[in-house]
Residue, then its C-alpha position, 0 to 999 in steps of 0.5 A: m525528495s519523496a513522492v507521497l500520494f494518498h489514494l482516498i477511496d470513496d467507494t464503500d464496497p468493502q472489496a474496493y480497498w483490497f482490489y485497489a491495493a492489489e492493482l497498485c501492487a500489480t503495477a509496481a510488480a509490472e514495473e519491477r519496482m522493489t516495493y514493501v507493502v506494509c500491513a497492519n498485522h500478520d493476519h492482515a498480511e496473510r489475508f492480503d497475501e491470499y487476496l493477491w493470489g486470486y483477485k484476478a483470474d488472469a493475473f499473477v502478482p509476484h510477491t512474498a511474505d518470507p524475508e528469505d525470498v525478498a530478493h526473488a519477488p518485487l513485492f514484500l508483504g510485512v508489518d513493520p512501518a520502520a523497515g528500511g531497504f525499500a525505496c517504494v512503499i505501499n502502506l496499508s497499515g494505517a500507521p505512519i511510515l518512518r523515515v519517509a524522506e528516505r523513500e522515493q515513493l510512498d502510496e497510502v491507501v485509505d478506505s472510506l471509514p471516518a476513523n481511517r480518514e482521520a488517521a490518514r489526516a494525522r499521517w499527512r501532518d506527520y509527513q509534512a512535519a518531516g519535510v515532505k509535501p503529500q498529494h492526494r488522489q480521490i477515488a470515487h469508484v473502483e472498477m473491479d473485475a470479477p474476483 
């Protein structure tokens, strides 16, 4: 059965969303979990790629956006919510992940904007309709190290 966890970030600092998502990625990489990070579009993927390279001065988060290098990094940044081949997914796209029941772990990262919260509620219902029981985690404040 899939584990779906919505991380609801109440912190309104615009960097909180990026930092929290990067921390999830760092954890997945440290645990050597092959993880697909779904971004909204190519620009979003490029910005998150750049963010991962420098979000902490003392950390390296191995990742790639090149499909030819996917076997050499634990994190793959892409834009297709329907992509298969990954048991673990971190969704930053705002779109529902297809075939959610086939995933071991899905982390949905949701910022504090009302429109994004409403879209998250719709995804929650989509996942329930697919037979998955989502859980949520309220994040009041994201403790960020110096960028």
